[in-house]
N, C-alpha and C positions, 0 to 999 in steps of 0.2 A: 302634257302627260309630264313633267317635271314640276310636282306638289312636291312641299314643304312635309304632308302625310307621307305619301312613297317614301320606303329607305334606299338602297342606291342599290340595294339587290333587286327587288322586288321590281322598280321600273327594269332592272336593263330585261328579267326572265321573258315582261311583258313585252313590253320594244321585240326582244326576238319569236316570241308565239303567236304575237298580231301577222307575223311576214307568214307562219302556217298556217295555222290554222285560229281565225277569233273567239273558235266554239270551242276550244280547249280551256279546262278550267285547272285553276290553280288554285295551290292551299294558299289562305293565307292566313293574322292571326290580327285581329285588329284594339287595338290600344282605345278605349275611352278615357275622352275627359274626365274631372275629378267630379263635375260637377255633373256628369251625364244619364237621362236617366234612359232604365236599362232596355226595358219595357219600351218607349217610343224607338231610338236607335234598333231594338232589334225589327219591331217590324221598319224602318227602312231600313236596313240589311236589306229580308225577302222581299220588298215591292224591289232592287235592283238586283236580287237575279241567284242571291249570297242562303247560302246550302249552310245553314251556320249549323256543328258540329259539337260545340260546345262550349257552354257558358262557364267561368270561372270567373267567381267574385272576390272578392280581396276591399282592403290599401284599394291597388287597383284591378278593373277591368275590364277580359280578355277575354276577348269573343275567337272561337275559331273558327272555324268551315273553308267552304270552297266558292269557287269565281266564275264566272268565264274570265279573260282577257278582256271584249270587249267593253269590261261592266269594270275594268276596276276603277274611273272613274266618277263612272257611282255611287261609289263609300264613297269615294273621295271631298262628295260634293259635300257629306254628313257634317253636320258640323258642333255635334257636338263628337267627333273621331279625331280625335289627339293625332298616332298613329297606326299606316297597313303595312305590316313586312308580310315577307315569304314567310310561310309556314314550315318548314320542314319533318315539325315533331309527330303529321299526321297522315 
């Protein structure tokens, strides 16, 4: 669970929620690497159970949505994902 892609705040939230209910969904913000192919990453995210709510394109691509805490490691393993953070704004 301690990977450099997960923010410290998200790691703490996931740890707590895994004990209470692994199916509980958490709001996350996924930041992509500079050379990532958005369509490919979106398919991989959705395949891991990520429900995309918004995509912000620009110099930095940010995808927000929800994911069951038990599936956090699935998006953490997507190579084009740069960072995964807890999203307070959802």
